[in-house]
N, C-alpha and C positions, 0 to 999 in steps of 0.2 A: 534300292540301296540307300542306307541311312547315312546321312552326313553328320558325323559326330566330331566334337571338338573337345580336346582335353585341356584341362586347366594346367598352367605351368606350375611346377613345384614351388618356385619362388617368384614373387612379383616385386617390381621396384617400388620403394617407399619414397615417393618424391617429396612428401611433406617433411620428412626428416633430413632432407639434404641441407647443406649449409647455404646460408644467404650471405652475400658479400656487401650488402648496403649498410650494414651495421646500424640498423634501426630496430629497436625493440618495439613491440606493439603492446599498448596498455591492455586492450581487451579484444579478443577474437573469439567468435563462437557462433551460436545459432539463436534466432529470435522468432517470436510468434508461434510457439508450439502450444497447442491446446492439450491439456492433460488433467485427469481427475485429481481432486484434492479432498482430503478428509480432515476436518478440523474439530477439535474438542470444543464443546459448547459450555459456557459458564453455567454451573449448576448440574452438570452431568450430561452424558450422551455425546453425540457427534453430529456433524452436518456435512453432507457431501456437496461439492460444487465443482465447477470446471475452471481451471486456472489457465491464464496465458503465461507461458514460461519463456524467459530469456536466460541463456547460459553462456558464460564467457570464461576464458583463462587468459593470463598474461603470457605473451610469447617472447622468448629471449631473442636478442638481435641476431644470433648466429643461426637460428632455425628458420627454415623457409616457410613452414606452415604447421598448422595443428591438424589433428585427425577429427574432422567434423562428425563422422559417423559414431565416434565414441561418446559424444554428448548424448545422442539418442539412445545408445545402448545402455548407458548408465541410468538415464531417466526412466527407461522402461523396466528397470529392476524394481522400481517403486510401484509395484502393481497394486498395492493396497491403498494407494493415494498418497499425495504429498501432505506434509504437516510441518510446522516449524521445526520439529525435531529431525524429521527425515531430510528437510532441506539442508540443515547443517551437515548431516552425514553425507548427503549428495555432494555438497561443496568439497568436503574433505576427499572423497573418492575421486572427484574430478581432478583435484590437484595432484593426487597420486598417479592415477591412470594416465593423465596427459602430461605428467612430468613438468608441472608448472609451479611457479613460486606463489601464485595467487589464483584463486577461483572465485567466481561471482555468479550468483543465481538470483533472479528476480521473478516473483510471482505476483500477478494481479488477478483478482477474482471477485465476483459478487458474493456478498455475505448477507443472509436473510435473517431478520429478527422480527418475531411476532410482536405487534405493538397495539395496545388497546387505545381507542379514541378517548379523549379526556373527559367527556361528559357521559356518553352512552355506553362506553366500554366495548363498542364494536371492534373486533380484532381484525387486523390486516397485516400482511407481510410488507415490511419495509426492506428494500435492498440497499446496501452500502458497498461502495467500491473499496476493497481492502487490498493491502500489499504486504508482502514479506520479502525483504531483501537480505541476503546473506553473503558475506565475503569471508573467505577462509585463507589464512596464511599459516606458515609453520608456527607462528607465535600466538595467534588468536583467531577465534571465530566471532565475527561481528554480525549481529542480527538487528534489523530495524523493522518494527511493526508499524503500519500506517493505515489510516482509514479516512475516507472523504465522506462528509455528512451534509446532506441538504438541510437547510433550516430557513427561518424567516428573520429578517431584521427590519426594524422600523426606524426611520430617520428622526433623531431628536430635534434637529434644526427645523425640519418640516413641521413637526408637532408644535414646536414653540412659536413659530411665526404664523401658523394658519389658524383661522377662526374656528375651523372644524376640520377633522380628518388629518391624515399624514400619509406620506407615501411609503410603501413597503419595497423591500428587495428580497429576492431569493438569493441566499448566500450559500456558497459551497465552502464548508469549513473543513480543514484538514489538520490532523494531528499525527505526527510520527514520533516514535519513542524507542530509545534503547533502555534496557532494564536489567536488573539483577535477579528479579523474581518474576514469575508469570504475570503478565499484564494481558487482560482479556480484550478482544475486539469490542465486546459490549461495553467495557469500561471507557474506552476511548470514545465510543459513540456518545455515551452519556456525558462526558466532559464537553464534547463539541456542542451537543444540544443545549446543555445548561449555559453555555456562553452566548447563545443567540437570544434574540428577542422572544422567540417561540419556536418549538420544534414543528416539523411537518409530519403528516400522517398519510397513510394510504386510503383509509376509510374514514369519512367524516359525514355525519348527519347534521341537520340544521342546529341542534343544540351544541354539537361539537364546534361547528363553524363560529358560533357566537363566542365560545370560550377562547379559541385560538385567536380570533380577531381582537378581542378585548385584552388577552394576555400580551399580545404584541404591542398594542397601544399603551399598555401600562408599563412596558419594559423596553423603551426605545434605546437603540444602541447604534453608534457609529461602527464602522469596520475596525477602527482602532480599539474601541471598547471590547469587541468580540475577541480579538487576538490577545489583548491584555488579560481578560478574564480567563480565557483558555490557558494561557501561559501560567497564570497564577495557580490554577488547579493542577496542571502537570508538574509544576515546580514543587508543590506541596506533597506530591506522591513520592514517598521515600524509595519506592522500587525503581523509579525512573531516574536515570543518570544523565540523559541527554534528550532534548526534544526539539521539534520544529513545529510551530503553530502558525497557521495562515488562514486567511479568509479572503475569498473573492466574492464581492457583492454585486450581483447582476442588477444594475440600476433599472428602475421602471420609468423614470422621467428624464434620464440622460442617455446619450448615445454611447457612453463609456461605462466601464465597470470600476468599482473601488476595490483596492487591494491593500492588505497589510500582512506582515509576517514577523515572527520572533523566533530566534534560535538561541538556545541556552544549553550549557553543559559541555563537557570535553568529549569530542569524538575520538575513537581509536585512531591511532596513526599506524599506517602500513608501510613497511619498508619497500 
């Protein structure tokens, strides 16, 4: 004899019940979702990667909860992979489907760029941590593109006071930007690397090591120099309306790190 259960024709929707604490929630949603992303590459073509996705909506004070399963349902309609354009559309659909005033999506993902060594030209893949953050309201869609770039800095003070040599730091330089026209991840990477004493590479032979060592020595920079030079480049780009530039230099002779950041431009205001 088979034991069968029938689904009720209607089920209670607890999330939609009224809450009496009168506290709106700024963001409620799901985090840590891994999902494929497809990004256009400067110069043509596309690159596939895997993004970690966070998805949120604003919840009004009178509503008990949001429908968590709808976040995943909406995300899984993006079967061809996420991109900056589809992230905006996803945000808009979240706002509509979840009846929210504001929707917010965050993507973080590795982005790979083929990079030749400076002397031998030996090519290797460098990976950069990139982010796309989108917030959608009835009035505006706000997108911020960001990238974190490893590089080398050499201390000007150490070079000045030492009879020979100078100490280096590995720095993590980050640029985030709002823009009116397409800004490529490759362009933000270039700005970050040009602000450092020297870029880093995945493949280096001895002639390449000589080049990067001497380039860093000839181009010493404090952490303050790095963020000022980066900010100058970002500010001179007419497509960029807002930026955040920062660098964290991982010290080689101190137990602490050095940090500097600059933010410029008007960020969108959301009701």
